[in-house]
Biopython code that builds the backbone (N, CA, C, O; Angstrom):
import numpy as np
from Bio.PDB.StructureBuilder import StructureBuilder

atoms = [
    (1, "MET", "N", (-6.038, -33.495, 104.509)),
    (1, "MET", "CA", (-5.931, -32.272, 105.277)),
    (1, "MET", "C", (-6.812, -31.189, 104.663)),
    (1, "MET", "O", (-7.454, -30.421, 105.379)),
    (2, "LYS", "N", (-6.839, -31.133, 103.330)),
    (2, "LYS", "CA", (-7.663, -30.113, 102.655)),
    (2, "LYS", "C", (-9.140, -30.322, 102.972)),
    (2, "LYS", "O", (-9.878, -29.358, 103.175)),
    (3, "TYR", "N", (-9.561, -31.564, 103.014)),
    (3, "TYR", "CA", (-10.972, -31.856, 103.232)),
    (3, "TYR", "C", (-11.386, -31.673, 104.697)),
    (3, "TYR", "O", (-12.551, -31.402, 104.989)),
    (4, "ALA", "N", (-10.439, -31.822, 105.597)),
    (4, "ALA", "CA", (-10.777, -31.700, 107.019)),
    (4, "ALA", "C", (-11.181, -30.270, 107.367)),
    (4, "ALA", "O", (-12.121, -30.062, 108.135)),
    (5, "ILE", "N", (-10.482, -29.289, 106.812)),
    (5, "ILE", "CA", (-10.826, -27.891, 107.095)),
    (5, "ILE", "C", (-12.169, -27.541, 106.462)),
    (5, "ILE", "O", (-12.997, -26.879, 107.088)),
    (6, "ALA", "N", (-12.384, -27.975, 105.246)),
    (6, "ALA", "CA", (-13.661, -27.684, 104.569)),
    (6, "ALA", "C", (-14.818, -28.364, 105.300)),
    (6, "ALA", "O", (-15.882, -27.769, 105.471)),
    (7, "PHE", "N", (-14.612, -29.601, 105.728)),
    (7, "PHE", "CA", (-15.661, -30.323, 106.441)),
    (7, "PHE", "C", (-15.983, -29.638, 107.777)),
    (7, "PHE", "O", (-17.152, -29.532, 108.150)),
    (8, "SER", "N", (-14.949, -29.173, 108.501)),
    (8, "SER", "CA", (-15.158, -28.495, 109.780)),
    (8, "SER", "C", (-15.926, -27.195, 109.596)),
    (8, "SER", "O", (-16.809, -26.887, 110.397)),
    (9, "MET", "N", (-15.614, -26.430, 108.567)),
    (9, "MET", "CA", (-16.313, -25.160, 108.327)),
    (9, "MET", "C", (-17.774, -25.414, 107.966)),
    (9, "MET", "O", (-18.658, -24.678, 108.405)),
    (10, "THR", "N", (-18.032, -26.444, 107.175)),
    (10, "THR", "CA", (-19.414, -26.772, 106.800)),
    (10, "THR", "C", (-20.209, -27.211, 108.020)),
    (10, "THR", "O", (-21.357, -26.804, 108.198)),
    (11, "LEU", "N", (-19.606, -28.032, 108.851)),
    (11, "LEU", "CA", (-20.286, -28.508, 110.044)),
    (11, "LEU", "C", (-20.593, -27.348, 111.004)),
    (11, "LEU", "O", (-21.678, -27.308, 111.584)),
    (12, "ALA", "N", (-19.648, -26.398, 111.180)),
    (12, "ALA", "CA", (-19.874, -25.239, 112.051)),
    (12, "ALA", "C", (-20.993, -24.360, 111.508)),
    (12, "ALA", "O", (-21.794, -23.837, 112.282)),
    (13, "THR", "N", (-21.062, -24.187, 110.178)),
    (13, "THR", "CA", (-22.111, -23.364, 109.563)),
    (13, "THR", "C", (-23.484, -23.990, 109.782)),
    (13, "THR", "O", (-24.440, -23.283, 110.101)),
    (14, "LEU", "N", (-23.593, -25.289, 109.617)),
    (14, "LEU", "CA", (-24.878, -25.966, 109.818)),
    (14, "LEU", "C", (-25.307, -25.935, 111.288)),
    (14, "LEU", "O", (-26.490, -25.790, 111.594)),
    (15, "ALA", "N", (-24.336, -26.072, 112.188)),
    (15, "ALA", "CA", (-24.671, -26.052, 113.609)),
    (15, "ALA", "C", (-25.181, -24.684, 114.034)),
    (15, "ALA", "O", (-26.127, -24.587, 114.815)),
    (16, "LEU", "N", (-24.547, -23.607, 113.515)),
    (16, "LEU", "CA", (-24.987, -22.266, 113.879)),
    (16, "LEU", "C", (-26.304, -21.903, 113.200)),
    (16, "LEU", "O", (-27.103, -21.164, 113.774)),
    (17, "ALA", "N", (-26.539, -22.392, 112.028)),
    (17, "ALA", "CA", (-27.799, -22.100, 111.325)),
    (17, "ALA", "C", (-28.962, -22.806, 112.005)),
    (17, "ALA", "O", (-30.084, -22.300, 111.987)),
    (18, "GLY", "N", (-28.712, -23.967, 112.606)),
    (18, "GLY", "CA", (-29.773, -24.702, 113.285)),
    (18, "GLY", "C", (-30.221, -24.004, 114.554)),
    (18, "GLY", "O", (-31.333, -24.246, 115.022)),
    (19, "CYS", "N", (-29.408, -23.163, 115.113)),
    (19, "CYS", "CA", (-29.734, -22.460, 116.358)),
    (19, "CYS", "C", (-30.455, -21.144, 116.103)),
    (19, "CYS", "O", (-30.911, -20.510, 117.054)),
    (20, "GLN", "N", (-30.568, -20.723, 114.880)),
    (20, "GLN", "CA", (-31.167, -19.429, 114.582)),
    (20, "GLN", "C", (-32.671, -19.507, 114.778)),
    (20, "GLN", "O", (-33.303, -20.472, 114.348)),
    (21, "ARG", "N", (-33.260, -18.485, 115.432)),
    (21, "ARG", "CA", (-34.701, -18.476, 115.710)),
    (21, "ARG", "C", (-35.331, -17.279, 115.004)),
    (21, "ARG", "O", (-34.676, -16.277, 114.716)),
    (22, "ASP", "N", (-36.613, -17.422, 114.741)),
    (22, "ASP", "CA", (-37.348, -16.305, 114.151)),
    (22, "ASP", "C", (-37.664, -15.297, 115.242)),
    (22, "ASP", "O", (-37.947, -15.669, 116.381)),
    (23, "VAL", "N", (-37.614, -14.026, 114.888)),
    (23, "VAL", "CA", (-37.881, -12.961, 115.836)),
    (23, "VAL", "C", (-39.383, -12.749, 115.910)),
    (23, "VAL", "O", (-40.044, -12.586, 114.884)),
    (24, "VAL", "N", (-39.933, -12.750, 117.150)),
    (24, "VAL", "CA", (-41.355, -12.538, 117.359)),
    (24, "VAL", "C", (-41.535, -11.096, 117.811)),
    (24, "VAL", "O", (-40.931, -10.668, 118.795)),
    (25, "VAL", "N", (-42.370, -10.346, 117.090)),
    (25, "VAL", "CA", (-42.599, -8.941, 117.416)),
    (25, "VAL", "C", (-43.966, -8.843, 118.076)),
    (25, "VAL", "O", (-44.975, -9.253, 117.502)),
    (26, "THR", "N", (-43.989, -8.295, 119.291)),
    (26, "THR", "CA", (-45.273, -8.100, 119.987)),
    (26, "THR", "C", (-45.699, -6.655, 119.792)),
    (26, "THR", "O", (-44.857, -5.758, 119.840)),
    (27, "PRO", "N", (-46.985, -6.406, 119.573)),
    (27, "PRO", "CA", (-47.450, -5.025, 119.350)),
    (27, "PRO", "C", (-47.356, -4.221, 120.654)),
    (27, "PRO", "O", (-47.531, -4.775, 121.740)),
    (28, "ALA", "N", (-47.087, -2.944, 120.546)),
    (28, "ALA", "CA", (-46.960, -2.055, 121.698)),
    (28, "ALA", "C", (-48.333, -1.837, 122.328)),
    (28, "ALA", "O", (-49.328, -1.741, 121.610)),
    (29, "PRO", "N", (-48.405, -1.757, 123.679)),
    (29, "PRO", "CA", (-49.705, -1.520, 124.317)),
    (29, "PRO", "C", (-50.179, -0.083, 124.066)),
    (29, "PRO", "O", (-49.392, 0.812, 123.755)),
    (30, "ALA", "N", (-51.480, 0.096, 124.212)),
    (30, "ALA", "CA", (-52.065, 1.425, 124.008)),
    (30, "ALA", "C", (-51.555, 2.369, 125.089)),
    (30, "ALA", "O", (-51.424, 1.948, 126.238)),
    (31, "PRO", "N", (-51.262, 3.626, 124.771)),
    (31, "PRO", "CA", (-50.742, 4.564, 125.775)),
    (31, "PRO", "C", (-51.774, 4.821, 126.873)),
    (31, "PRO", "O", (-52.969, 4.930, 126.598)),
    (32, "ALA", "N", (-51.309, 4.915, 128.103)),
    (32, "ALA", "CA", (-52.193, 5.146, 129.246)),
    (32, "ALA", "C", (-52.509, 6.640, 129.347)),
    (32, "ALA", "O", (-51.679, 7.491, 129.027)),
    (33, "VAL", "N", (-53.720, 6.933, 129.796)),
    (33, "VAL", "CA", (-54.144, 8.322, 129.948)),
    (33, "VAL", "C", (-53.793, 8.756, 131.370)),
    (33, "VAL", "O", (-54.219, 8.129, 132.339)),
    (34, "VAL", "N", (-53.007, 9.842, 131.489)),
    (34, "VAL", "CA", (-52.596, 10.350, 132.786)),
    (34, "VAL", "C", (-53.278, 11.693, 133.009)),
    (34, "VAL", "O", (-53.203, 12.587, 132.166)),
    (35, "THR", "N", (-53.940, 11.824, 134.151)),
    (35, "THR", "CA", (-54.597, 13.094, 134.460)),
    (35, "THR", "C", (-53.658, 13.942, 135.295)),
    (35, "THR", "O", (-52.987, 13.415, 136.182)),
    (36, "VAL", "N", (-53.592, 15.209, 135.044)),
    (36, "VAL", "CA", (-52.715, 16.130, 135.751)),
    (36, "VAL", "C", (-53.481, 16.690, 136.942)),
    (36, "VAL", "O", (-54.608, 17.152, 136.762)),
    (37, "PRO", "N", (-52.910, 16.669, 138.175)),
    (37, "PRO", "CA", (-53.622, 17.198, 139.335)),
    (37, "PRO", "C", (-53.667, 18.727, 139.307)),
    (37, "PRO", "O", (-52.903, 19.375, 138.591)),
    (38, "GLY", "N", (-54.563, 19.274, 140.086)),
    (38, "GLY", "CA", (-54.727, 20.728, 140.150)),
    (38, "GLY", "C", (-53.646, 21.367, 140.999)),
    (38, "GLY", "O", (-52.719, 20.678, 141.425)),
    (39, "PRO", "N", (-53.737, 22.668, 141.257)),
    (39, "PRO", "CA", (-52.711, 23.365, 142.035)),
    (39, "PRO", "C", (-52.733, 22.897, 143.502)),
    (39, "PRO", "O", (-53.756, 22.431, 144.002)),
    (40, "ALA", "N", (-51.577, 23.033, 144.179)),
    (40, "ALA", "CA", (-51.443, 22.575, 145.564)),
    (40, "ALA", "C", (-52.236, 23.483, 146.495)),
    (40, "ALA", "O", (-52.387, 24.673, 146.220)),
    (41, "GLY", "N", (-52.745, 22.930, 147.596)),
    (41, "GLY", "CA", (-53.511, 23.695, 148.575)),
    (41, "GLY", "C", (-52.591, 24.407, 149.561)),
    (41, "GLY", "O", (-51.369, 24.313, 149.440)),
    (42, "ALA", "N", (-53.159, 25.119, 150.535)),
    (42, "ALA", "CA", (-52.389, 25.862, 151.526)),
    (42, "ALA", "C", (-51.703, 24.896, 152.483)),
    (42, "ALA", "O", (-52.176, 23.781, 152.700)),
    (43, "THR", "N", (-50.576, 25.340, 153.056)),
    (43, "THR", "CA", (-49.819, 24.517, 153.994)),
    (43, "THR", "C", (-50.552, 24.482, 155.320)),
    (43, "THR", "O", (-51.107, 25.488, 155.760)),
    (44, "GLY", "N", (-50.551, 23.288, 155.971)),
    (44, "GLY", "CA", (-51.239, 23.133, 157.254)),
    (44, "GLY", "C", (-50.437, 23.727, 158.399)),
    (44, "GLY", "O", (-49.259, 24.046, 158.235)),
    (45, "ALA", "N", (-51.071, 23.877, 159.561)),
    (45, "ALA", "CA", (-50.420, 24.449, 160.743)),
    (45, "ALA", "C", (-49.392, 23.450, 161.290)),
    (45, "ALA", "O", (-49.520, 22.239, 161.105)),
    (46, "THR", "N", (-48.362, 23.993, 161.973)),
    (46, "THR", "CA", (-47.325, 23.158, 162.557)),
    (46, "THR", "C", (-47.863, 22.484, 163.804)),
    (46, "THR", "O", (-48.574, 23.111, 164.589)),
    (47, "GLY", "N", (-47.536, 21.221, 163.999)),
    (47, "GLY", "CA", (-48.021, 20.475, 165.159)),
    (47, "GLY", "C", (-47.246, 20.826, 166.422)),
    (47, "GLY", "O", (-46.182, 21.441, 166.352)),
    (48, "ALA", "N", (-47.778, 20.435, 167.575)),
    (48, "ALA", "CA", (-47.142, 20.708, 168.874)),
    (48, "ALA", "C", (-45.911, 19.812, 169.040)),
    (48, "ALA", "O", (-45.866, 18.700, 168.514)),
    (49, "THR", "N", (-44.915, 20.309, 169.777)),
    (49, "THR", "CA", (-43.696, 19.544, 170.038)),
    (49, "THR", "C", (-43.991, 18.510, 171.107)),
    (49, "THR", "O", (-44.686, 18.809, 172.077)),
    (50, "GLY", "N", (-43.476, 17.299, 170.950)),
    (50, "GLY", "CA", (-43.707, 16.222, 171.910)),
    (50, "GLY", "C", (-42.900, 16.424, 173.182)),
    (50, "GLY", "O", (-41.898, 17.139, 173.165)),
    (51, "SER", "N", (-43.316, 15.805, 174.294)),
    (51, "SER", "CA", (-42.604, 15.937, 175.569)),
    (51, "SER", "C", (-41.349, 15.071, 175.547)),
    (51, "SER", "O", (-41.258, 14.080, 174.822)),
    (52, "THR", "N", (-40.383, 15.486, 176.372)),
    (52, "THR", "CA", (-39.115, 14.757, 176.460)),
    (52, "THR", "C", (-39.322, 13.491, 177.268)),
    (52, "THR", "O", (-40.024, 13.517, 178.279)),
    (53, "GLY", "N", (-38.741, 12.409, 176.856)),
    (53, "GLY", "CA", (-38.879, 11.137, 177.574)),
    (53, "GLY", "C", (-38.071, 11.134, 178.864)),
    (53, "GLY", "O", (-37.179, 11.963, 179.047)),
    (54, "SER", "N", (-38.387, 10.196, 179.763)),
    (54, "SER", "CA", (-37.678, 10.124, 181.053)),
    (54, "SER", "C", (-36.313, 9.456, 180.858)),
    (54, "SER", "O", (-36.113, 8.657, 179.944)),
    (55, "THR", "N", (-35.375, 9.815, 181.758)),
    (55, "THR", "CA", (-34.023, 9.268, 181.704)),
    (55, "THR", "C", (-34.013, 7.903, 182.366)),
    (55, "THR", "O", (-34.679, 7.708, 183.384)),
    (56, "GLY", "N", (-33.276, 6.960, 181.814)),
    (56, "GLY", "CA", (-33.217, 5.605, 182.365)),
    (56, "GLY", "C", (-32.389, 5.543, 183.637)),
    (56, "GLY", "O", (-31.593, 6.443, 183.905)),
    (57, "ASP", "N", (-32.574, 4.472, 184.434)),
    (57, "ASP", "CA", (-31.826, 4.275, 185.681)),
    (57, "ASP", "C", (-30.377, 3.907, 185.373)),
    (57, "ASP", "O", (-30.068, 3.298, 184.348)),
    (58, "THR", "N", (-29.493, 4.304, 186.308)),
    (58, "THR", "CA", (-28.088, 3.928, 186.199)),
    (58, "THR", "C", (-27.932, 2.537, 186.772)),
    (58, "THR", "O", (-28.520, 2.233, 187.809)),
    (59, "GLY", "N", (-27.167, 1.693, 186.133)),
    (59, "GLY", "CA", (-26.986, 0.311, 186.598)),
    (59, "GLY", "C", (-26.144, 0.237, 187.862)),
    (59, "GLY", "O", (-25.416, 1.176, 188.183)),
    (60, "ASN", "N", (-26.244, -0.893, 188.589)),
    (60, "ASN", "CA", (-25.478, -1.116, 189.816)),
    (60, "ASN", "C", (-24.021, -1.423, 189.490)),
    (60, "ASN", "O", (-23.704, -1.959, 188.428)),
    (61, "THR", "N", (-23.133, -1.069, 190.437)),
    (61, "THR", "CA", (-21.719, -1.394, 190.283)),
    (61, "THR", "C", (-21.511, -2.841, 190.684)),
    (61, "THR", "O", (-22.102, -3.298, 191.662)),
    (62, "GLY", "N", (-20.698, -3.559, 189.963)),
    (62, "GLY", "CA", (-20.460, -4.968, 190.259)),
    (62, "GLY", "C", (-19.650, -5.164, 191.533)),
    (62, "GLY", "O", (-18.981, -4.242, 191.999)),
    (63, "VAL", "N", (-19.713, -6.369, 192.094)),
    (63, "VAL", "CA", (-18.988, -6.722, 193.326)),
    (63, "VAL", "C", (-17.545, -7.063, 192.961)),
    (63, "VAL", "O", (-17.292, -7.705, 191.942)),
    (64, "MET", "N", (-16.582, -6.621, 193.816)),
    (64, "MET", "CA", (-15.174, -6.892, 193.555)),
    (64, "MET", "C", (-14.885, -8.353, 193.821)),
    (64, "MET", "O", (-15.400, -8.915, 194.788)),
    (65, "GLY", "N", (-14.075, -8.983, 192.986)),
    (65, "GLY", "CA", (-13.733, -10.393, 193.149)),
    (65, "GLY", "C", (-12.726, -10.624, 194.260)),
    (65, "GLY", "O", (-12.073, -9.685, 194.715)),
    (66, "ASN", "N", (-12.595, -11.880, 194.703)),
    (66, "ASN", "CA", (-11.657, -12.240, 195.761)),
    (66, "ASN", "C", (-10.235, -12.288, 195.209)),
    (66, "ASN", "O", (-10.013, -12.539, 194.025)),
    (67, "THR", "N", (-9.266, -12.035, 196.117)),
    (67, "THR", "CA", (-7.857, -12.117, 195.732)),
    (67, "THR", "C", (-7.417, -13.567, 195.842)),
    (67, "THR", "O", (-7.773, -14.244, 196.806)),
    (68, "GLY", "N", (-6.666, -14.051, 194.894)),
    (68, "GLY", "CA", (-6.213, -15.445, 194.919)),
    (68, "GLY", "C", (-5.151, -15.674, 195.976)),
    (68, "GLY", "O", (-4.458, -14.741, 196.380)),
    (69, "SER", "N", (-5.017, -16.942, 196.433)),
    (69, "SER", "CA", (-4.016, -17.273, 197.453)),
    (69, "SER", "C", (-2.663, -17.511, 196.792)),
    (69, "SER", "O", (-2.571, -17.812, 195.602)),
    (70, "THR", "N", (-1.593, -17.363, 197.622)),
    (70, "THR", "CA", (-0.236, -17.562, 197.134)),
    (70, "THR", "C", (0.036, -19.049, 197.000)),
    (70, "THR", "O", (-0.399, -19.833, 197.843)),
    (71, "GLY", "N", (0.742, -19.448, 195.963)),
    (71, "GLY", "CA", (1.039, -20.863, 195.739)),
    (71, "GLY", "C", (2.068, -21.389, 196.731)),
    (71, "GLY", "O", (2.799, -20.609, 197.340)),
    (72, "ALA", "N", (2.130, -22.719, 196.897)),
    (72, "ALA", "CA", (3.065, -23.361, 197.820)),
    (72, "ALA", "C", (4.472, -23.351, 197.226)),
    (72, "ALA", "O", (4.643, -23.334, 196.007)),
    (73, "THR", "N", (5.491, -23.364, 198.117)),
    (73, "THR", "CA", (6.882, -23.375, 197.681)),
    (73, "THR", "C", (7.234, -24.780, 197.216)),
    (73, "THR", "O", (6.817, -25.758, 197.837)),
    (74, "GLY", "N", (7.982, -24.892, 196.150)),
    (74, "GLY", "CA", (8.371, -26.206, 195.630)),
    (74, "GLY", "C", (9.425, -26.869, 196.489)),
    (74, "GLY", "O", (10.145, -26.189, 197.219)),
    (75, "GLY", "N", (9.530, -28.200, 196.414)),
    (75, "GLY", "CA", (10.495, -28.980, 197.188)),
    (75, "GLY", "C", (11.899, -28.815, 196.623)),
    (75, "GLY", "O", (12.074, -28.477, 195.453)),
    (76, "THR", "N", (12.922, -29.063, 197.490)),
    (76, "THR", "CA", (14.313, -28.977, 197.067)),
    (76, "THR", "C", (14.667, -30.238, 196.310)),
    (76, "THR", "O", (14.232, -31.327, 196.685)),
    (77, "GLY", "N", (15.446, -30.111, 195.255)),
    (77, "GLY", "CA", (15.832, -31.270, 194.461)),
    (77, "GLY", "C", (16.843, -32.148, 195.194)),
    (77, "GLY", "O", (17.511, -31.692, 196.122)),
    (78, "ALA", "N", (16.952, -33.416, 194.771)),
    (78, "ALA", "CA", (17.882, -34.367, 195.387)),
    (78, "ALA", "C", (19.309, -34.055, 194.956)),
    (78, "ALA", "O", (19.536, -33.523, 193.870)),
    (79, "THR", "N", (20.300, -34.401, 195.845)),
    (79, "THR", "CA", (21.706, -34.172, 195.540)),
    (79, "THR", "C", (22.162, -35.218, 194.535)),
    (79, "THR", "O", (21.779, -36.384, 194.627)),
    (80, "GLY", "N", (22.976, -34.802, 193.582)),
    (80, "GLY", "CA", (23.461, -35.731, 192.565)),
    (80, "GLY", "C", (24.523, -36.670, 193.119)),
    (80, "GLY", "O", (25.134, -36.378, 194.147)),
    (81, "SER", "N", (24.751, -37.809, 192.438)),
    (81, "SER", "CA", (25.740, -38.787, 192.901)),
    (81, "SER", "C", (27.143, -38.325, 192.535)),
    (81, "SER", "O", (27.331, -37.560, 191.588)),
    (82, "THR", "N", (28.139, -38.804, 193.305)),
    (82, "THR", "CA", (29.535, -38.436, 193.090)),
    (82, "THR", "C", (30.067, -39.186, 191.880)),
    (82, "THR", "O", (29.705, -40.341, 191.656)),
    (83, "GLY", "N", (30.915, -38.543, 191.106)),
    (83, "GLY", "CA", (31.451, -39.178, 189.904)),
    (83, "GLY", "C", (32.532, -40.197, 190.230)),
    (83, "GLY", "O", (33.125, -40.147, 191.307)),
    (84, "ASP", "N", (32.795, -41.126, 189.308)),
    (84, "ASP", "CA", (33.828, -42.160, 189.482)),
    (84, "ASP", "C", (35.202, -41.545, 189.318)),
    (84, "ASP", "O", (35.370, -40.511, 188.672)),
    (85, "THR", "N", (36.196, -42.214, 189.927)),
    (85, "THR", "CA", (37.585, -41.792, 189.789)),
    (85, "THR", "C", (38.064, -42.212, 188.406)),
    (85, "THR", "O", (37.733, -43.296, 187.925)),
    (86, "GLY", "N", (38.841, -41.350, 187.775)),
    (86, "GLY", "CA", (39.334, -41.657, 186.443)),
    (86, "GLY", "C", (40.382, -42.765, 186.464)),
    (86, "GLY", "O", (40.933, -43.088, 187.516)),
    (87, "ALA", "N", (40.655, -43.346, 185.292)),
    (87, "ALA", "CA", (41.643, -44.429, 185.185)),
    (87, "ALA", "C", (43.038, -43.882, 185.454)),
    (87, "ALA", "O", (43.327, -42.729, 185.136)),
    (88, "THR", "N", (43.918, -44.718, 186.049)),
    (88, "THR", "CA", (45.293, -44.316, 186.348)),
    (88, "THR", "C", (46.147, -44.612, 185.129)),
    (88, "THR", "O", (45.982, -45.652, 184.491)),
    (89, "GLY", "N", (47.068, -43.697, 184.800)),
    (89, "GLY", "CA", (47.941, -43.902, 183.643)),
    (89, "GLY", "C", (49.050, -44.906, 183.944)),
    (89, "GLY", "O", (49.284, -45.238, 185.106)),
    (90, "GLN", "N", (49.738, -45.394, 182.906)),
    (90, "GLN", "CA", (50.836, -46.338, 183.086)),
    (90, "GLN", "C", (52.053, -45.618, 183.643)),
    (90, "GLN", "O", (52.244, -44.418, 183.443)),
    (91, "ARG", "N", (52.856, -46.378, 184.335)),
    (91, "ARG", "CA", (54.069, -45.816, 184.922)),
    (91, "ARG", "C", (55.062, -45.573, 183.798)),
    (91, "ARG", "O", (55.156, -46.376, 182.870)),
    (92, "GLY", "N", (55.804, -44.472, 183.871)),
    (92, "GLY", "CA", (56.789, -44.144, 182.850)),
    (92, "GLY", "C", (57.984, -45.097, 182.896)),
    (92, "GLY", "O", (58.332, -45.606, 183.962)),
    (93, "LYS", "N", (58.602, -45.335, 181.761)),
    (93, "LYS", "CA", (59.753, -46.231, 181.678)),
    (93, "LYS", "C", (61.020, -45.427, 181.933)),
    (93, "LYS", "O", (61.097, -44.244, 181.603)),
    (94, "THR", "N", (62.008, -46.081, 182.521)),
    (94, "THR", "CA", (63.278, -45.405, 182.779)),
    (94, "THR", "C", (64.193, -45.616, 181.603)),
    (94, "THR", "O", (64.189, -46.689, 180.999)),
    (95, "GLY", "N", (64.973, -44.622, 181.269)),
    (95, "GLY", "CA", (65.893, -44.731, 180.139)),
    (95, "GLY", "C", (67.332, -44.952, 180.619)),
    (95, "GLY", "O", (67.587, -45.075, 181.817)),
    (96, "ASP", "N", (68.262, -45.001, 179.666)),
    (96, "ASP", "CA", (69.680, -45.164, 180.007)),
    (96, "ASP", "C", (70.203, -43.874, 180.621)),
    (96, "ASP", "O", (69.719, -42.787, 180.303)),
    (97, "THR", "N", (71.196, -43.996, 181.503)),
    (97, "THR", "CA", (71.807, -42.845, 182.141)),
    (97, "THR", "C", (72.932, -42.354, 181.265)),
    (97, "THR", "O", (73.777, -43.152, 180.860)),
    (98, "ILE", "N", (72.977, -41.089, 180.960)),
    (98, "ILE", "CA", (74.037, -40.509, 180.144)),
    (98, "ILE", "C", (74.917, -39.669, 181.070)),
    (98, "ILE", "O", (74.426, -38.831, 181.826)),
    (99, "VAL", "N", (76.228, -39.913, 180.994)),
    (99, "VAL", "CA", (77.174, -39.168, 181.813)),
    (99, "VAL", "C", (77.935, -38.246, 180.887)),
    (99, "VAL", "O", (78.512, -38.700, 179.899)),
    (100, "VAL", "N", (77.948, -36.951, 181.190)),
    (100, "VAL", "CA", (78.658, -35.965, 180.385)),
    (100, "VAL", "C", (79.978, -35.657, 181.088)),
    (100, "VAL", "O", (79.981, -35.207, 182.234)),
    (101, "VAL", "N", (81.092, -35.896, 180.411)),
    (101, "VAL", "CA", (82.417, -35.636, 180.983)),
    (101, "VAL", "C", (82.908, -34.349, 180.351)),
    (101, "VAL", "O", (83.001, -34.259, 179.127)),
    (102, "PRO", "N", (83.235, -33.322, 181.188)),
    (102, "PRO", "CA", (83.695, -32.067, 180.625)),
    (102, "PRO", "C", (85.114, -32.216, 180.067)),
    (102, "PRO", "O", (85.902, -33.010, 180.580)),
    (103, "VAL", "N", (85.434, -31.469, 179.038)),
    (103, "VAL", "CA", (86.776, -31.468, 178.425)),
    (103, "VAL", "C", (87.677, -30.667, 179.356)),
    (103, "VAL", "O", (87.301, -29.581, 179.797)),
    (104, "PRO", "N", (88.920, -31.215, 179.675)),
    (104, "PRO", "CA", (89.795, -30.452, 180.580)),
    (104, "PRO", "C", (90.246, -29.170, 179.912)),
    (104, "PRO", "O", (90.487, -29.135, 178.705)),
    (105, "ALA", "N", (90.356, -28.148, 180.681)),
    (105, "ALA", "CA", (90.783, -26.850, 180.166)),
    (105, "ALA", "C", (92.272, -26.921, 179.800)),
    (105, "ALA", "O", (93.015, -27.568, 180.538)),
    (106, "PRO", "N", (92.759, -26.309, 178.723)),
    (106, "PRO", "CA", (94.171, -26.360, 178.366)),
    (106, "PRO", "C", (95.023, -25.632, 179.426)),
    (106, "PRO", "O", (94.568, -24.695, 180.082)),
    (107, "ALA", "N", (96.180, -26.065, 179.552)),
    (107, "ALA", "CA", (97.068, -25.464, 180.527)),
    (107, "ALA", "C", (97.503, -24.103, 180.047)),
    (107, "ALA", "O", (97.703, -23.911, 178.848)),
    (108, "PRO", "N", (97.657, -23.148, 180.954)),
    (108, "PRO", "CA", (98.039, -21.812, 180.525)),
    (108, "PRO", "C", (99.485, -21.797, 179.967)),
    (108, "PRO", "O", (100.347, -22.502, 180.491)),
    (109, "ALA", "N", (99.736, -21.054, 178.982)),
    (109, "ALA", "CA", (101.065, -20.969, 178.372)),
    (109, "ALA", "C", (101.981, -20.080, 179.196)),
    (109, "ALA", "O", (101.547, -19.038, 179.686)),
    (110, "ARG", "N", (103.358, -20.505, 179.373)),
    (110, "ARG", "CA", (104.270, -19.716, 180.161)),
    (110, "ARG", "C", (105.094, -18.887, 179.358)),
    (110, "ARG", "O", (105.929, -18.151, 179.885)),
]
sb = StructureBuilder()
sb.init_structure("model")
sb.init_model(0)
sb.init_chain("A")
sb.init_seg("    ")
for serial, (resi, resn, name, xyz) in enumerate(atoms, 1):
    if name == "N":
        sb.init_residue(resn, " ", resi, " ")
    sb.init_atom(name, np.array(xyz, "f"), 0.0, 1.0, " ", f" {name:<3s}", serial, name[0])
structure = sb.get_structure()
């Protein structure tokens, strides 16, 4: 582990040193001679104003389109079929007959 870090740093230093270039200095060119112009002359006369151009023609109005026709009425739908009769339930069973006999009222006391 100790040698790996040292080896990596050495390799990075050599790689960066190999990319270094010498600086080339070019001599500056000789300064150019600039001549200064003399004073400005008098202003010239103003020119004549140009004539106004002609106005263009107005375009034609377009033709109105035709009105569309009314659509046809749709056909009447077919009548649906009648539903089936439901199943009949079973007949109820008869039970025993119960007879209720009332208790006779007690005779009045004299």
